[in-house]
C-alpha positions in Angstrom: -70.6 -49.7 -10.7 -73.0 -45.9 -10.9 -73.4 -44.7 -7.2 -75.8 -42.9 -5.6 -74.0 -40.0 -4.7 -75.5 -36.4 -3.3 -73.1 -34.3 -5.1 -75.3 -31.8 -6.1 -77.6 -32.2 -3.1 -76.8 -32.3 1.3 -78.5 -34.8 3.2 -78.2 -33.5 6.8 -78.3 -36.1 8.4 -76.2 -38.0 5.9 -73.3 -40.0 6.4 -70.5 -42.2 4.8 -69.1 -46.0 6.9 -65.7 -46.6 6.0 -64.5 -50.3 7.2 -68.7 -50.5 6.7 -67.7 -54.7 7.5 -71.6 -55.6 7.6 -72.7 -51.8 8.3 -73.0 -52.6 13.1 -72.5 -48.9 11.7 -74.9 -48.2 10.0 -77.6 -50.3 12.6 -77.2 -48.1 14.9 -77.2 -44.3 13.5 -80.7 -45.6 11.3 -81.9 -45.7 14.8 -80.6 -42.5 15.5 -82.5 -40.6 12.1 -79.3 -40.5 9.4 -79.2 -41.7 5.9 -76.4 -44.0 4.3 -74.8 -43.1 1.4 -71.9 -44.6 1.2 -70.1 -47.1 2.4 -66.7 -48.4 1.9 -65.5 -52.8 2.5 -62.0 -54.3 1.1 -63.7 -57.4 2.5 -66.1 -59.8 -0.8 -67.6 -61.2 2.6 -68.1 -59.0 4.4 -69.7 -57.8 1.4 -71.7 -60.4 0.7 -73.2 -60.3 4.2 -74.7 -56.6 4.4 -76.0 -57.1 1.6 -78.1 -59.5 2.7 -78.5 -57.8 5.3 -79.6 -54.4 3.4 -81.2 -54.2 0.0 -80.1 -50.9 -1.2 -76.7 -51.6 -1.3 -75.8 -51.9 -4.8 -76.8 -47.4 -4.4 -73.9 -47.2 -2.2 -71.4 -50.2 -1.2 -68.1 -49.2 -2.6 -65.9 -53.3 -2.3 -62.8 -52.0 -2.0 -59.4 -51.3 -0.9 -60.3 -47.4 1.2 -56.0 -46.9 -0.4 -56.9 -46.9 -3.7 -60.4 -44.6 -3.0 -60.6 -41.2 -4.4 -62.3 -38.3 -2.1 -64.4 -37.4 -5.4 -66.7 -41.1 -5.4 -67.4 -39.8 -1.8 -70.5 -37.5 -1.7 -71.3 -34.9 0.6 -72.2 -35.6 3.7 -72.4 -34.5 7.4 -70.6 -38.0 9.0 -67.3 -40.3 7.5 -67.2 -42.9 10.6 -64.0 -44.9 10.5 -63.7 -48.0 12.6 -60.7 -48.9 11.0 -58.9 -52.3 11.6 -57.3 -52.7 15.5 -55.1 -56.3 14.3 -52.7 -54.0 15.0 -53.1 -51.6 18.2 -55.7 -54.7 20.4 -53.7 -56.1 23.5 -54.2 -59.4 22.6 -51.7 -58.9 19.0 -48.8 -57.6 17.6 -48.7 -54.3 18.5 -47.4 -52.9 15.3 -49.7 -49.7 15.7 -50.4 -47.7 13.0 -48.2 -48.3 11.2 -48.7 -52.3 11.2 -49.6 -54.2 8.1 -53.7 -53.7 9.5 -53.9 -50.4 10.9 -52.4 -48.9 8.8 -55.0 -48.1 6.8 -56.6 -45.4 9.1 -54.5 -42.8 7.1 -56.0 -45.0 4.0 -58.8 -42.8 5.6 -56.9 -39.6 6.3 -56.3 -39.4 2.9 -59.9 -39.5 1.3 -60.3 -36.6 3.6 -57.3 -34.5 2.7 -58.8 -35.6 -1.1 -62.6 -34.3 -0.5 -60.7 -30.4 0.5 -64.1 -28.0 0.9 -66.2 -31.0 1.1 -65.2 -32.4 4.3 -67.8 -33.8 6.6 -68.4 -31.3 9.5 -68.5 -34.3 11.4 -66.1 -37.6 11.9 -66.4 -40.7 14.4 -63.3 -42.8 14.8 -64.2 -46.7 16.7 -61.2 -48.2 17.8 -60.2 -51.1 20.8 -58.9 -49.7 24.4 -55.7 -50.0 23.0 -55.2 -47.4 20.2 -55.1 -45.3 22.9 -51.5 -46.7 25.0 -50.1 -48.5 21.4 -47.1 -47.3 21.6 -47.1 -45.8 24.5 -49.4 -42.8 23.2 -47.0 -41.9 20.4 -49.5 -43.4 17.8 -53.0 -42.0 18.9 -51.1 -38.4 19.0 -50.5 -38.9 16.0 -53.9 -39.6 14.6 -55.7 -36.8 17.3 -52.8 -34.3 15.4 -53.6 -35.7 11.7 -57.4 -35.1 12.0 -56.2 -31.2 13.5 -54.4 -30.5 9.8 -57.7 -31.2 8.2 -59.9 -29.0 10.7 -61.2 -30.5 13.1 -61.2 -30.5 17.2 -61.6 -33.7 18.9 -62.9 -35.0 21.8 -62.7 -38.8 22.8 -64.3 -41.0 25.2 -64.3 -45.2 26.2 -67.7 -46.9 26.7 -68.2 -50.8 27.3 -71.0 -52.4 25.6 -71.6 -54.3 29.3 -73.0 -50.7 30.6 -75.7 -51.8 28.0 -75.8 -55.7 26.7 -74.2 -58.3 29.0 -71.0 -57.9 27.0 -67.6 -56.6 27.5 -66.6 -54.5 24.7 -64.6 -51.9 25.6 -64.0 -49.5 23.2 -62.6 -46.4 22.8 -64.6 -43.4 20.0 -62.9 -40.0 18.9 -65.3 -37.1 17.2 -63.7 -34.9 14.9 -65.7 -31.8 14.5 -64.6 -29.3 11.8 -63.3 -25.7 14.1 -62.3 -22.4 12.8 -60.7 -21.2 16.7 -58.0 -22.5 18.7 -56.6 -25.0 20.4 -58.7 -25.4 23.8 -55.9 -25.5 26.4 -56.5 -28.3 29.3 -54.8 -27.8 32.7 -53.8 -29.4 36.3 -57.5 -27.8 37.7 -59.4 -29.7 34.3 -58.7 -32.4 35.5 -61.3 -33.3 37.4 -63.9 -31.8 34.4 -61.7 -35.2 32.1 -61.9 -37.6 34.1 -66.0 -38.9 34.3 -67.7 -42.2 33.6 -66.8 -41.7 30.1 -63.1 -41.2 30.7 -60.8 -43.5 32.9 -58.0 -41.6 34.6 -56.0 -43.0 31.9 -57.2 -41.0 29.2 -58.2 -37.3 30.9 -54.1 -37.7 32.0 -53.8 -37.5 28.5 -55.8 -35.6 27.4 -54.0 -33.0 30.1 -50.2 -34.8 29.0 -51.3 -32.9 25.2 -52.2 -29.1 25.4 -50.6 -29.2 21.4 -53.7 -30.8 20.7 -56.4 -29.3 19.0 -59.2 -30.5 21.8 -62.8 -29.7 22.4 -63.9 -32.0 24.6 -67.4 -31.6 25.8 -70.0 -32.8 28.9 -71.0 -36.0 28.4 -73.7 -37.8 30.3 -72.8 -40.8 32.5 -73.9 -44.3 31.5 -76.8 -46.4 31.6 -76.6 -49.2 35.0 -77.3 -52.1 33.0 -78.5 -55.3 35.3 -79.0 -58.1 32.3 -77.6 -60.8 32.5 -76.8 -63.8 29.2 -79.1 -66.3 30.7 -81.4 -63.4 30.8 -82.1 -63.0 26.6 -80.2 -66.3 25.4 -81.8 -68.6 22.3 -84.2 -71.1 23.5 -83.1 -73.8 21.3 -84.6 -77.6 21.2 -81.2 -80.4 21.4 -82.4 -81.6 18.4 -81.7 -78.4 16.2 -79.1 -77.8 13.7 -77.8 -74.6 14.7 -76.3 -76.5 17.8 -73.1 -77.3 17.3 -70.9 -81.2 16.7 -68.7 -82.3 18.4 -66.2 -81.8 16.0 -67.0 -78.0 16.0 -67.5 -78.3 20.1 -64.2 -80.0 20.8 -62.3 -77.9 17.9 -63.4 -74.3 20.2 -62.6 -75.3 23.5 -59.4 -76.0 22.9 -58.9 -72.8 22.0 -58.9 -71.2 25.7 -57.6 -71.1 27.9 -56.3 -74.1 30.6 -58.8 -71.9 33.6 -62.1 -71.8 31.9 -61.5 -74.9 30.7 -61.1 -76.3 34.0 -64.4 -74.4 34.4 -66.5 -76.0 31.6 -64.9 -79.4 32.3 -67.0 -78.9 35.7 -69.6 -77.9 34.7 -70.0 -80.6 32.2 -69.9 -83.0 34.7 -72.5 -81.7 37.8 -74.7 -81.7 34.5 -75.0 -77.4 34.8 -76.1 -75.3 32.9 -73.6 -72.3 32.3 -73.5 -69.6 29.4 -69.8 -68.2 27.9 -69.3 -66.3 25.4 -66.1 -66.4 23.5 -64.1 -63.7 22.3 -62.4 -65.1 19.1 -58.2 -64.0 19.1 -58.0 -64.1 22.6 -59.1 -67.7 23.7 -61.1 -66.1 26.3 -64.0 -67.7 27.9 -66.3 -65.3 30.2 -70.3 -66.6 32.2 -72.1 -64.9 31.0 
């Protein structure tokens, strides 16, 4: 497929979305004025959903293994994002880290950046689960940041829980890298109070302090907003006769995946005919009251 690239031009807010999935990173960035130039994912099902979300995907979506991508296939962009697989980093997984079969795709992203040479984007954004920070006692996170340093990026890191914006807790670790020719920023004990903040809890601030060999570029970030919304406030009202409701077989399948203590609460609510709202976290069996 012939793809529309910016090799001969440079859109100031063009970005490439690696591990694009169904395009959620794109949805957020476009609200901030960014323009998609390239997207990649290995999953045909996600590609199909992406195509349904966006009517321009044939011009920029590349289906395939990131390990097979070449730098020459990537257009000139200002930003490259990578929400690489969390399977081997998640606390709910086997914790095989960046050497695991899924999360090792990060190194494919690094190889693409390296192959782009002088055309590397000035900014990169990594997004993953909080377990990335502690995988192999922090060694995986350290190696990932040093790899970005080797490519000329100084780095910053912060943690955001989606519950500060919506009635759902999803804690994510973000890394911002930007190209710099400066020397590493040394950190000291007296600076810990600056690094520790709403966005950098003590475990992340401590990691920064303990790794002065990493080329940091720590920025003063604004506080996160307060959010008091509840799931019950935004849940859509669906008629009981709607086909959108799950059948009994599907309901029982999901209930059987919940923890015993959650199943007890659900069954008690059914007996009392209470209207409670729960969200299910895939892969964890957790049901969280909304």
